[in-house]
N, C-alpha and C positions, 0 to 999 in steps of 0.2 A: 399528535398527542400533546396536550397542554396541561399544566399543573396550576390550579388556582385554589388558594386557601386550603391546601392539604388534600386536594382531590384531583384526579386525572380525568380529562375530557378529550374525546376524539373530535376534532373539528375538520370537516371535509368541505372542500370548495369545488364546485362543479365548473365545467368549461364555460357555461353561460355566465357564471358569477365572475370568472376571470375576465371574460369579454367586457363586462361592465365595470371592471376595475376593482372587484372585491377579491383580493388575494388572501392567502391563509393568514398572513400577518394581520391584515385588516379585520378578518373574521375573528381572530383571537382578541383583538382590541375591543370589538363590539361585544363579544361574548363576555369578556372580563368586566366590561362596564355593566352588563346585565347582572352578573353574579354579584358585583360590588354595590349594586343598587340597594341591596338589603332584602328585597322580596324573595329572590331565589335562595339566598343564603339562609334566611329564616325558615323557609318552607322545606328545603331539601337537606341542608347541611346541619343546621342546629339540632334537629332530632337525632342525627347520628352521633353528635358530640355530647348529647344529654348525659350519658352515664359518667363521662369524665367530669362534667360540671357538678354532678351530684357528689362526687368524691371531694371536690373542692369545698362545696357547701357544708359537708360534714365536718370540716375543720374550723368553721366559723362559729363563734359563740354568740348567744343571744345578746343583743344590744350593742354589738361592735360596729364601728364605723369602717367601711371597706371601700377601697378604690381598685378598680379592675383596669389594668394597663393593656392596651390593644384589645378593647372590649368587643369590637365588631358590632353585631346587632343588639348587644346588651343582654343576651340570653343568660349569662352568668349572673349579672346584676339582678335580673328578674327572679332567678332561682333563689336569691337571698331574701326576697320579700317575706316579711314576717319573722325574720331572724335578725338581720342587721338593722340598726337604728338609723343609719345613714349610708347611702350607696352612691358612688360616683363611677362613671365609666368614661374612659378617654381612648380616643383612636385617631389616627392621622387621616382616615378616610371620612370626608365630609358626608358622603352618601350614607355610610354606615351609621354615623352619628345622627343624621336626620331621621333615618329609619328607627333608631333606638328612641329618639325623642318622641316620635309619633306613637310608637308602641307604648311608651311610658304614659302618654296622655290618655290613650285609649283604655289603659288598665287603671287609670286614676290613681297612680302611685305618686304620692306626694313627697316621699323621702329619698328620691333618686334624681340624679342629674347627669347629663351627658355632654361632653365637651370635645371639640376637635383639638387635639393636643399631641405633640411629639413626645415620645417616651424619653427622649434625651433632655427634655426641658419641661419640668413640672412646676415651674416657678409661680404659676397661678395659685398653687397650694402652699400653705405655710408649713413649717417644720412640725412634725408629729400631728398633722391634721387628721390622720387615720390610725386605727388600731391595726389594720391589716392591708397590705398591698398584694394583689394577685396578678400573675401573668401565666397564661396558658398557651402552650405550644407556639411561643413567639421568640424566645431567646435565641434559639438555634438559627433563626432567620437573619439575625443582625450580624453585621461585620463585627468580629471579636474586639476590634479596637473601640467599639461603642459600649461594650459590656460594663466597664467601670463607670461610665457616665450614667447609663440606664439604671444599673443596680444602685449607684450612688444616690440617684434621685428617689428611687423606691425606699431606700434606707432613710432618706431625709424626711419623707412625708409619712412614714409608717413605722410602727414599733416591731411588727412581725411581717415576714414575707412568705408567701406561698407560691411556689412555681411548679408547673407541670411541663415536662419536656421529654425528649427521647432519653432512654436509659443508655448508659455507656458502661460496659459494652452491650451492644444490641444482641438479643438471643439469636441463635442459628435456626430458628423455626420460621414458619411462614410470616409471622408478624414482624420479625426482625428483617427478613429478606424483603418483605413488602415495603417496609419503611425506607430501606436503602434505595430501592427502585423508585419510590415516590420522590425522594430527594434528588435522585439523578435526573428524573424527568422534569423537575421543577425549573430547570434552567441553569446555566453556567454559574451565575453569581450566587444564586440561592444554594446550589449544591456545594460551591466553594465555602460558603459560610457554615453549612452543615458539617462539612469535612473538618473545618478548623475547630468547630464546637466539639466534635468527636475527638480530634487529636488533643485538645486541651483537657480531655477527661470528663466532659459533660458536667452536670450539676455538682457532683461530688468534689470536683476540683475547682471549677470556676467560682462557685459561691464562697467557699472559705477563703479563696484568694482575693475576694473583694469585700472582706470584712463581715461575712455572714457565718453564723454558727448553725449547722444543721441539727435541729432538735428531733426531727422525725423524717423518715424516708420510707416510701411504700412503692413497690413495683406492681404494675397491673397491665392488662392488655397483653397477656402471654409473655410478660417481661419486657415489652418494647417501650413502655412508658414509665416515668418515675414522677411521683409527687413528693415534694420536700417542703417541710415547714421549717423556717429559719428565724432565728432571733438576730438582732443587730449587735455585733461585738462593740463594746465601749472602748 
């Protein structure tokens, strides 16, 4: 069982595959490459995440300039078409950004751009370049030592921050239990970062501790997920 971009996949390797040198680790690498090519993600995973993206879109005002951190295939950016005046998506995955750029061209969207960029370094963008910076289901994946840098960059480039991530505490229902299981299956490093995110108190503790004031907080997904809208403390 392997965990890729928030979903679990069972990867089986036959005796013949082992004979030809294709072990389960190699299978995972090949499968991960397929998922991160963008086509699989946009076809299978993006539709599942659509309701979450609509919630984020509902917080954006007409005419605002928006940057989406860890944008993946650009689905959230495309959701903002007709609302935001300017949209930018950044992601560390070159394949995801290439997919987003191609999709943007096919849709003939002229006010959106996608760039390969590390969340810890948004230096290509000037201070207050955007009205809103978005991050969806990504903060818990980072080493907590990177939180100040990532959030600091988001504060530098935007006046308002919208983040969606796991609620803390997680509910004791199937949504909460399923979330814990998913993070456990994600691998040692990923699960360690999730546990530290949880121990730090989640968004309600991490964000104020990094110079952000929570203006709005909404739980959804049976209480397993939290959307927060923040302003930057001066």
